[in-house]
N, C-alpha and C positions, 0 to 999 in steps of 0.2 A: 459306690459310686468309679463310671468306668473312665479313663482317660485315654484321650487319641492319640493316635501316633504323631498326631501334629503338636499336640500339647505338652506330650513327654520330652519332645525334641527341641523345642524350644524352652524347658526346663534344666535342658541339659546341652543348650544353645547348640545342639547339634543337626547340622542342617541334611548331610550321611551318613552313611556312619555302613563299615563291613562290619557283618553277623559271624559270630559263630558258636553251636550251638549243637547239642548231642541229647537224642531220649526225646522230650518233651521241651529242653528250652532248643534242641532242634526241628520242634516239631513253628514252634512260635516264628524261630530264623526262616524256615520255608517261607510262611505264613504269610512274611511283613516283604519277605522281599517278591513273592508272587505278587500281591493288589498292593503294593506300594513298591515297583523300584530305583521310582526317583528318587527314595531317599535311600538308597542301597550301595555301594561301592562295589560289595561283588562276599561270595558264602561261603563260608567251611561250614560244609553237615556231618556232622557222625553216622551212616545208615545211608545215604541220599536222598529219596523224596518222601518227607514226613508228613503230609498234609491228608488227612485224617478219610477215605474213602468209606464215611460213614452206610451207605446207601449199598456197597460190596460186600457191606460186611457179615453182611448172613449169607453169602456164601463160603463151607468152609473148607478149610485148607489142605494139604496135606496130611496125615497123624504126625509124622515127625515134625511138624511144625503146629501143630495142634497142642501136644505135650508141654511143648517151653510158654504155653501161654497160659500154665494150668492155674494161674495165678489173676488173671483176672478175670475169666468165667469164678473162680471163688468168691470175686468181690462182686460180681453180677449178684450175690444169696445176703438175706442180712446177718448167714451165721460167715461168712466174710469180712462182712462190715465186726463185726463181733470180734472175731479175728484178729484185725488188725485193731481196734481199737486197744484189744487186751494186752497183745504178744507188738505191739508194732515195732520193738526195737528188734526184735530176733527175728520176725518176718522180717526186715528188709534187712539182714545183714545175710540172712538165708539169702535174699534176691541178688545181693550183690557177689557174692559168691560162686553163683548157678548163671549168672549174667555174667560172669570173666572168672571163669576158672583159672585160668593163669596169676591173675591177679594179687600177689600175697600182700595185699592191704593190713596194715597193725589195731589197733583196736584204737589209737588216740585219731589215724586218720579218719575211719566208719566217725566217730564220734561230734567233729567235729560238721560233718552234715545231718548227723544224728539227733543235733538240739533241733532240729528243724521239724520231726517228726511230733516233738509235743508242742507244734504252735498250736492252738487251740481250733482251729477250720484246717488241720489237715487231714483228718480221716476224709471228715466233708468232703474238700476238695476232689480226694482219689478217689471216694467213691463213687463222686459225681464224672469224675473223668473216664473212668472205665466204663461207664453202664451209659456216655454219652456215646461217649465212638460204636460204642453196636448198636445202637440203636432204643434203646432201652431207658433211655430219659431224656425229656426233654433239654435240648438247651437254652442261653438265656435269652430270652424272647430283644433284649433290645438289641442284642448278636443279632439277629434273625437276618441282616439285608451281606453278611458277610459270610455268614451260616451260606446263605445261595452262594453267593461266586466263588466261596471252597467248595460246592457239590458237585462244584463246575472241572474240578482238579486243572483248575489255573495252568500251564507250563511258568516255570521261572526265567525268568528273561535276563540274568545277570551272569556274571563270572561267575563257575563256585567251583569248589573240588571238595567231590567229595571222601572220605574215609571211610573205610571200611577196617573194623577189627575182625580180623581171620579167627578166633579164640570166642565170637560173639555169641552166649547163651541162651538168646535169644529171638536174636533177630538171623533171619536167614541166608544164608551168603548171598551176596548181592548177584544181580541180574544185571548188569551194569545195559546189557544193550534191553531191555524192556522199560529200564527208564530214560533212556534217551531225548523219547519225546516229549519230556517232562520242566529236561533242559535245553531253551534253545538261544540261551546264553554265552554257550561253552560250559562245555564241563572237565575237567581234570578227575579219574578217578584214582584214589590208591589206596592200598592193601598193607594193613599195617599184620605183620607178623607177628604171635605173642600178645595179640593186644587185646582184648575181650571187647565187652560192653562201652565199657568208659573213655572213651581215647582221650579226652582233656587231664584225666586225672593220670591212664596208664603210659602216655603217650607226650605229655605235652610239646617238647619240641617237635614231633611230627606236627603237631597239632600250629603251634606259630612257624614252623618253616611257610604250612598250609597260607598264614596271614601271610607271610610274607611274600611269599609269590603272587597274590592276589592286588595286594599293597604294587608290586613292580609293574604290574599291568602282565604280567605271563600268560594267565590265562588270557583267549581271543574269547570274545563273543561273536556267536555263533552266525 
């Protein structure tokens, strides 16, 4: 069953919200901000514009960038599916370590998230996501209308703060000039020294500060 944004908003009794996200959550926050800006007060996104460019995914990146995405290519294969199924705890922990090399998280911190890796649909969701974003698996036909809108790479028209971890082991260093055209509602880029991929857990104070800045209206619409 799919719930629309309007249905979720009604259930939570929210008319508008300030959205915060990184990685997959950052993609979801960017999608909502781009397609339903009237429901979004502001956006904090780790890494900038995270809407998938499936049509452009066939274009190879620089080798230094490509090697960081080895796990995505691994998941394109049935060997990768089997590896994730069998070694999900160890594999995901390795990815955390590679993505955030400066973050010395303990086992208890990891296990709070790792419990979700044993959800019944975890492997299927992960494999579908990585194959779909490269055009190797079809999307949900019920969401084809949304997919078509996203294929145009729509701009984000709400005030935004983009957080960039300078030790991010998977994402490239930010090209802030190249991303400017995607943020027509005003954007402020903030770099986080000593922070990797997981800004909300590695630098929670910086994330909260960004939220408060947007709440105060300090990032103006373009």
